[in-house]
C-alpha atoms as one frame of an Amber mdcrd trajectory, in Angstrom:
protein
  -1.811 -22.284   2.393  -5.101 -23.345   0.630  -5.338 -21.906  -2.660  -8.219
 -19.306  -3.459 -11.201 -20.705  -4.735 -14.336 -18.495  -5.095 -17.444 -19.286
  -2.963 -20.088 -19.404  -6.126 -22.433 -21.901  -5.201 -23.143 -19.751  -2.096
 -23.058 -16.332  -4.457 -25.520 -17.448  -6.584 -27.892 -18.671  -3.870 -27.698
 -15.393  -2.227 -28.339 -13.498  -5.264 -31.347 -15.299  -5.823 -32.767 -15.464
  -2.482 -32.112 -11.707  -2.970 -34.568 -11.569  -5.107 -32.552 -11.247  -8.452
 -35.123 -12.597 -10.732 -37.374  -9.586 -10.341 -35.455  -7.918 -12.164 -36.617
  -7.393 -16.054 -33.247  -8.235 -17.483 -31.728 -11.078 -15.378 -30.731 -13.779
 -16.567 -29.471 -16.681 -13.708 -27.985 -18.717 -15.763 -25.899 -16.729 -17.749
 -24.753 -14.898 -14.519 -23.444 -18.202 -13.249 -21.636 -19.010 -16.539 -20.398
 -15.597 -16.372 -19.110 -16.245 -12.666 -17.930 -19.558 -13.525 -15.886 -18.398
 -15.872 -14.142 -15.613 -13.700 -14.051 -17.815 -11.158 -11.848 -19.688 -12.606
 -10.146 -17.038 -14.251  -9.356 -15.665 -10.777  -7.821 -18.753  -9.312  -5.697
 -19.584 -12.005  -4.387 -16.114 -12.709  -5.647 -13.132 -10.030  -4.980 -14.776
  -6.797  -1.484 -16.230  -7.301  -0.405 -12.826  -7.668  -1.523 -12.106  -4.084
   1.039 -13.023  -1.974   3.860 -12.077  -4.314   2.248  -8.735  -4.791   1.702
  -7.843  -1.157   5.400  -8.853  -0.518   7.098  -6.887  -3.589   4.576  -3.715
  -3.300   4.446  -1.029  -5.863   7.582   1.704  -6.243   7.771   4.818  -7.352
  10.352   5.547 -10.099  11.135   9.107 -11.648   7.698  10.347 -10.819   5.660
   6.769 -12.196   4.197   3.867 -10.438   5.608   0.915 -11.108   3.004  -2.270
 -10.018   4.385  -5.624  -8.874   5.902  -7.725 -11.198   3.049 -10.225 -12.852
   0.516  -7.348 -13.159   0.948  -5.938 -16.271   0.952  -9.118 -17.993  -1.990
  -9.869 -15.936  -3.815  -6.577 -16.905  -3.471  -7.495 -20.575  -5.070 -10.550
 -20.197  -7.916  -9.350 -18.255  -8.448  -6.179 -20.657  -8.743  -8.590 -23.859
 -11.016 -11.066 -22.214 -13.622  -8.254 -21.859 -13.753  -8.571 -18.129 -13.913
  -4.029 -18.144 -16.707  -4.141 -20.490 -19.259  -6.497 -19.013 -21.671  -4.209
 -17.828 -21.039  -1.036 -20.608 -23.719  -0.135 -22.998 -22.960  -2.172 -26.181
 -22.896   1.279 -28.553 -19.750   1.885 -26.398 -18.481  -1.637 -27.040 -19.345
  -3.072 -24.154 -21.741  -6.197 -23.549 -24.694  -4.476 -22.060 -24.901  -6.939
 -18.905 -26.870  -6.586 -15.900 -24.971  -4.123 -13.284 -25.905  -7.318 -10.673
 -23.134  -9.202 -12.761 -20.611  -7.074 -11.160 -21.818  -8.112  -7.900 -20.386
 -11.501  -8.825 -16.957 -10.598 -10.627 -16.320  -8.022  -7.399 -16.878 -10.666
  -4.591 -14.517 -13.267  -6.227 -11.955 -10.594  -7.662 -11.835  -8.947  -4.153
 -11.101 -12.398  -2.634  -8.863 -13.637  -5.207  -6.520 -10.316  -5.121  -7.834
  -6.913  -3.627  -4.941  -4.846  -4.445  -5.898  -5.810  -7.907  -9.622  -5.174
  -7.535  -9.082  -1.702  -6.152  -6.915  -0.698  -8.884  -9.216  -2.299 -11.480
 -12.491  -1.380 -10.028 -13.491   2.262 -10.023 -13.863   2.019 -13.983 -17.911
   0.614 -13.742 -18.026   3.674 -11.326 -16.702   6.569 -13.906 -18.287   4.874
 -16.959 -21.603   5.317 -14.721 -20.918   8.752 -13.931 -20.094   9.818 -17.631
 -23.712   8.043 -18.774 -25.479  10.205 -16.674 -23.650  13.501 -16.331 -21.220
  13.492 -19.472 -22.230  15.470 -22.901 -22.822  13.077 -25.979 -19.523  14.111
 -27.318 -17.774  13.534 -24.331 -19.475   9.944 -24.322 -18.225   9.203 -27.552
 -14.406  10.301 -26.414 -14.283   8.990 -22.682 -16.218   5.714 -22.604 -14.776
   3.463 -25.514 -11.127   3.742 -23.899 -12.855   2.645 -20.336 -14.763  -0.023
 -21.906 -11.736  -1.335 -23.606  -9.583  -1.299 -20.808  -7.373   1.008 -22.207
  -7.814   3.274 -19.692  -8.135   2.815 -15.701  -9.990   4.859 -13.773  -9.617
   6.787 -10.047 -11.723   9.071  -8.093  -9.722  12.228  -6.648 -11.356  13.203
  -3.449  -9.635  13.769  -0.252  -7.130  16.363   0.123  -4.849  16.714   3.589
  -6.887  18.301   6.085 -10.230  17.766   3.754 -11.273  13.788   3.957 -14.766
  13.399   5.097 -15.264  17.127   5.404 -15.529  17.549   1.648 -16.739  21.335
   2.307 -12.757  21.828   3.046 -11.967  20.680  -0.207  -9.601  23.470  -1.477
  -8.090  22.262  -5.226  -9.394  24.898  -7.912 -10.783  24.641 -10.931 -10.186
  28.150 -12.819 -11.741  28.478 -16.593  -9.714  29.846 -19.247  -9.345  30.716
 -22.747  -8.247  27.217 -23.284 -10.611  25.116 -21.020 -10.702  24.628 -17.219
  -7.266  24.038 -15.405  -7.200  22.729 -12.459  -4.618  23.435  -9.551  -4.132
  21.657  -5.527  -3.409  18.692  -3.994  -5.082  14.970  -3.478  -4.046  12.348
  -1.088  -5.367   8.546  -0.214  -6.159   8.540  -4.301  -5.776   4.302  -5.101
  -4.668   3.673  -8.628  -3.679   7.215  -8.867  -0.760   6.059 -11.284   0.404
   2.496 -12.291   1.720   0.931 -15.638  -0.653  -1.362 -16.304  -3.246   0.762
 -18.241  -2.124   3.013 -21.522  -3.814   5.426 -19.478  -5.317   6.999 -16.434
  -8.789   8.499 -16.320  -9.294  10.557 -13.343 -12.754  12.013 -11.995 -11.605
  15.064  -9.745 -13.499  16.912  -7.407 -12.750  20.874  -7.478 -13.782  23.806
  -6.568 -15.197  26.519  -9.011 -16.583  29.111  -6.164 -16.314  29.541  -2.953
 -19.975  28.841  -2.090 -19.425  25.355   0.218 -20.406  22.273  -0.830 -22.315
  24.172  -3.883 -19.299  25.194  -5.048 -17.435  22.316  -5.700 -17.649  20.709
  -9.509 -16.680  17.496 -11.129 -13.798  17.025 -13.781 -12.195  14.497 -16.154
  -8.141  14.884 -16.542  -6.577  12.310 -19.055  -3.109  11.452 -18.035  -2.332
  11.570 -22.201  -3.653  15.420 -21.607  -2.290  16.342 -18.470   1.629  15.398
 -19.257   3.557  16.650 -15.905   0.906  19.193 -14.993  -0.102  15.448 -12.634
   2.219  14.329 -10.146   2.941  11.585  -8.408   4.735  12.832  -5.408   4.405
   9.742  -2.812   2.961   6.223  -1.886   1.816   5.448   1.325   3.475   3.237
   2.917   0.158   1.380   4.407  -0.856  -1.759   6.522  -2.307  -3.533   3.859
  -2.825  -3.583   0.129   0.809  -3.277  -0.410  -0.106  -4.282  -4.228  -2.330
  -1.276  -4.197  -0.954   2.411  -5.051  -2.103   4.787  -2.984  -0.809   8.057
  -4.183  -0.479  11.609  -2.895  -0.677  13.962  -6.105  -0.015  17.091  -7.205
  -2.362  18.868 -10.024  -0.652  21.969 -11.594  -2.450  23.891 -13.863  -3.846
  20.423 -15.049  -6.342  20.388 -18.123  -9.644  19.329 -17.056 -13.054  18.558
 -18.582 -16.041  19.764 -16.649 -18.549  16.876 -16.291 -21.938  18.047 -15.408
 -23.026  21.664 -14.638 -20.709  24.019 -12.327 -21.616  23.168  -8.515 -23.145
  19.489  -9.442 -19.770  18.079  -8.133 -20.968  16.340  -5.541 -24.154  14.676
  -7.082 -21.938  13.460 -10.168 -19.493  12.035  -7.812 -21.965  10.139  -5.548
 -22.654   8.339  -8.388 -19.067   6.939  -8.306 -18.813   7.038  -4.984 -22.271
   4.716  -4.498 -20.525   2.393  -6.443 -17.064   1.702  -4.631 -19.273   2.118
  -1.306 -20.842  -1.670  -2.928 -17.308  -2.838  -3.711 -16.167  -2.196   0.091
 -19.166  -3.820   1.576 -18.205  -7.076  -0.840 -14.582  -6.648  -0.365 -15.752
  -7.213   3.416 -18.028 -10.423   2.467 -14.974 -11.416   0.228 -12.568 -11.484
   3.070 -14.887 -13.175   5.505 -15.726 -16.346   3.104 -12.014 -16.649   2.609
 -11.358 -16.125   6.208 -13.880 -19.427   6.614 -12.295 -21.374   4.065  -9.107
 -21.210   4.942  -9.995 -22.027   8.791 -12.410 -24.641   8.219  -9.749 -26.608
   5.743  -7.281 -26.470   8.349  -9.715 -27.337  11.215 -10.281 -30.346   9.438
  -7.349 -31.388   9.251  -5.281 -30.729  12.019  -5.127 -33.745  15.012  -5.692
 -31.959  18.281  -6.546 -33.457  21.790  -9.022 -36.703  22.312 -12.724 -36.550
  21.524 -14.729 -37.831  24.654 -14.224 -41.795  23.588 -10.687 -41.512  23.585
  -9.929 -41.225  19.797  -7.903 -38.606  18.608  -9.746 -35.554  17.842  -9.536
 -33.094  14.851  -9.922 -29.226  15.399 -13.233 -29.133  13.700 -14.869 -31.864
  16.639 -14.310 -29.071  19.107 -17.449 -27.455  19.959 -15.682 -24.074  20.260
 -14.030 -24.298  16.761 -17.188 -25.533  15.435 -18.401 -22.142  17.225 -16.148
 -20.292  15.926 -15.954 -21.443  12.051 -20.113 -21.273  12.182 -19.571 -17.518
  12.763 -17.358 -16.398  10.051 -19.829 -18.215   7.667 -22.711 -16.266   9.414
 -20.905 -13.005   8.764 -19.974 -14.289   5.538 -23.718 -15.237   4.516 -25.243
 -12.659   6.401 -23.159  -9.745   4.637 -23.555 -11.186   1.103 -27.536 -11.095
   1.817 -27.610  -7.282   2.599 -24.783  -6.347   0.122 -27.037  -8.270  -2.510
 -30.071  -7.275  -1.232 -29.083  -3.528  -1.334 -27.560  -4.352  -5.213 -31.286
  -6.025  -6.200 -33.360  -2.797  -4.826 -30.794  -0.546  -6.390 -31.262  -2.264
  -9.386 -35.029  -2.042  -9.526 -35.241   1.511  -8.691 -38.500   1.666  -7.680
 -37.423   2.148  -3.541 -34.914   4.992  -3.624 -35.803   4.839   0.520 -35.043
   1.720   1.247 -31.772   1.788  -0.670 -30.683   5.161   0.805 -30.438   2.836
   4.007 -29.480  -0.445   2.789 -26.093   1.131   1.366 -24.593   2.315   4.609
 -25.926  -0.606   7.005 -24.502  -3.270   4.087 -21.080  -1.017   4.161 -20.615
  -0.711   7.985 -21.986  -4.677   8.549 -19.575  -6.397   5.964 -16.691  -4.346
   7.105 -16.607  -4.946  10.617 -18.073  -8.841   9.358 -14.421  -8.844   7.469
 -12.602  -7.883  10.217 -14.257 -10.092  12.825 -13.715 -12.599  10.520 -10.600
 -12.744   9.852  -9.617 -12.521  13.913 -11.703 -15.483  14.201  -9.816 -17.626
  11.685  -6.347 -16.780  13.032  -7.940 -18.052  16.268  -8.804 -21.217  15.101
  -5.263 -22.086  13.342  -3.935 -20.500  16.861  -0.129 -19.580  16.330   0.146
 -20.730  12.775  -2.655 -18.156  11.893  -0.488 -15.532  13.141   2.098 -16.737
  10.479   2.216 -15.291   6.746   2.271 -18.564   5.654  -1.602 -19.257   6.172
  -2.303 -15.818   4.901  -4.697 -14.788   7.482  -2.560 -12.252   8.830  -2.842
 -10.676   5.218  -6.637 -11.049   5.226  -6.422  -9.132   8.208  -4.397  -6.811
   6.814  -6.068  -6.159   3.676  -9.721  -6.020   5.070  -8.875  -3.637   7.741
  -8.889  -0.394   5.511 -12.812  -1.186   4.567 -14.293   0.198   7.904 -12.429
   3.461   6.772 -12.631   4.503   3.707 -15.625   5.223   1.299 -16.650   7.420
   5.034 -15.439   5.729   7.857 -18.362   3.229   9.332 -19.025   5.653  12.369
 -20.155   8.424   9.609 -22.707   6.391   8.091 -23.628   5.273  11.433 -24.604
   9.032  12.458 -26.107   9.422   9.143 -28.644   6.277   9.867 -29.403   7.751
  13.232 -30.043  11.093  11.967 -30.608  12.472   8.808 -32.122   9.167   7.324
 -34.781   8.549  10.453 -35.768  11.547   9.578 -36.640  10.995   5.852 -38.859
   8.302   4.353 -35.979   5.661   4.571 -37.472   4.588   8.236 -40.449   3.706
   6.736 -39.419   1.808   3.668 -37.714  -0.228   6.339 -40.949  -1.060   8.592
 -42.692  -1.651   5.576 -39.474  -4.551   4.410 -39.992  -6.114   7.816 -43.467
  -6.027   7.934 -43.434  -7.699   4.488 -41.035 -10.725   5.401 -42.913 -10.966
   9.293 -40.366  -9.584  11.482 -42.941  -8.590  13.583 -41.007  -8.421  17.027
 -37.913  -6.602  15.659 -40.050  -4.081  14.061 -41.285  -3.325  17.250 -38.270
  -3.137  19.105 -36.524  -0.824  15.865 -39.722   1.427  15.713 -39.486   1.822
  19.705 -35.757   2.872  19.435 -36.555   5.281  16.487 -38.934   6.895  18.371
 -36.001   7.902  20.953 -33.552   8.669  18.880 -36.299  10.971  17.237 -37.017
  12.580  20.525 -33.260  13.733  20.744 -31.279  16.725  19.939 -29.009  14.704
  19.065 -29.084  11.215  18.758 -24.925  10.767  17.922 -24.360   9.076  21.223
 -26.406   6.161  20.434 -25.745   6.023  16.479 -23.543   2.736  16.973 -26.262
   0.746  18.837 -29.094   1.932  16.587 -26.819   0.875  13.611 -26.425  -2.663
  15.206 -30.179  -2.761  16.142 -30.973  -2.235  12.895 -28.882  -4.736  11.200
 -29.978  -7.446  13.309 -33.524  -6.692  12.560 -32.410  -6.849   8.941 -30.495
 -10.130   8.993 -33.696 -12.095  11.067 -35.371 -10.972   7.634 -32.835 -12.405
   5.663 -32.066 -15.257   7.017 -35.639 -15.876   7.421 -35.670 -16.052   3.584
 -32.619 -18.037   3.894 -34.205 -21.296   5.477 -37.007 -21.042   3.165 -34.898
 -21.691   0.269 -32.393 -23.725   2.008 -33.145 -26.814  -0.183 -31.838 -24.380
  -3.193 -28.353 -24.564  -1.996 -26.112 -27.638  -2.559 -25.701 -27.819   1.464
 -28.898 -27.374   2.625 -28.130 -28.867   5.981 -25.358 -26.344   6.456 -27.898
 -23.482   6.017 -30.520 -24.726   8.116 -27.863 -24.939  10.697 -26.467 -21.250
   9.976 -30.381 -19.897   9.937 -31.584 -21.857  12.917 -28.739 -20.403  15.024
 -29.027 -16.557  14.007 -32.664 -16.783  13.989 -32.710 -18.110  17.590 -30.067
 -15.512  18.895 -31.324 -12.719  17.084 -33.657 -11.812  19.012 -31.822 -12.139
  21.780 -29.379  -9.832  20.675 -32.170  -6.619  19.471 -33.493  -6.873  22.750
 -30.196  -6.378  24.636 -29.221  -3.561  22.199 -32.922  -2.501  22.567 -32.384
  -2.308  26.342 -29.056  -0.395  26.231 -30.577   2.775  24.062 -33.540   2.861
  26.105 -31.051   3.697  28.857 -28.748   5.662  27.358 -31.760   7.857  25.422
């Protein structure tokens, strides 16, 4: 089994090509140093816990979740090293670094151990939510323990019968003489309980009126205040992410603090959800990169068959194996470029319409890329890919959920094909394609856009339109990578991948456009 190795060169290259240097507070040298330090930490302390954590899993004992062996000691080292505080404001004990640094850390963390990343990864979103919607008093009290690592955070949205349909949420918050009290049931709560941090900060979406989505408000509940009024009644038995406790929780008259105003819950929660969706995209990228690393290392060593001259051949000498390896590599690099472009555009803050389009495209492409990469990696290894020893079966089990949570991919596809096409996002995307010189792709995309806008319900075309959008976006990004190939330590590899993508992209795009025309 090949030990985890963070793809630092690829990460740094993609962030540069995505335009991070245009950000006013971006220090590429400092960010690279931090990424290097975290990569060493991940390779030495996080990744070794991945396989035993997957085998052991979490347990529910006397109403409390117990994490696998070694996780508590790891978290102590993680918090003491200051990793939870990277991008938090200095006035609250943070390091005040660029949010872009989180893109580095998040991908490396997910590649090393996605279960652990899931339990720790919601803290930056919780901090961002408090900074935007919390009162000065709430910031002063609630931010320091999140920044120090004393608390970990959760996001409590989903309920039985109310998955992506938030209008069906029934958990209620009632205001009384002693403040707000919350009662209801939440399911699928990642890290709903654990024994790593001293406390847990729950952001809970609850109903304060019967006015549909406008009746939802956001509340902060902390375990130290709640006592037995917040209980974990079940840990879900899952296909993967065994070391990430997915909890069913009961709130029984639990005390809570209103974050933002009544009825602003959805807006406040989306601050955290957008961060979570960006994390999910990078989870897919991380698993794609890991699948390529494992499969390539195996293919370079495994002797199989003979070359045309009769000498022994390795797997990597066979054309179809090289095709699969390049495909995995392209999925990882292309997905990372989409995700990094989304991060950079978000931080620039001057093109909200483009961010609105990039977010669902990144989530869908990167998560499906992770699944395809894991499948191809297993195929390269043959029978050994199906064994636990090489860990690609765990890669597939862990990444599979990414296409489901934080909004199932079909929902994001429908949003793109309906709501976003009627907003400024379409014009922002076409302007981007024009600026990148992706003329043919722009024409194909605009033709498809016109067809969808002419339809009363374009939902049936949503998947194909998402694929066409991805192809158009990737054509522009691979063009950037080809132009900057010499900035990568292995320019020949970047050129080979980019030239393949730029050759095949228009072929696939025309076929998809023809399909959309036939279906419209």
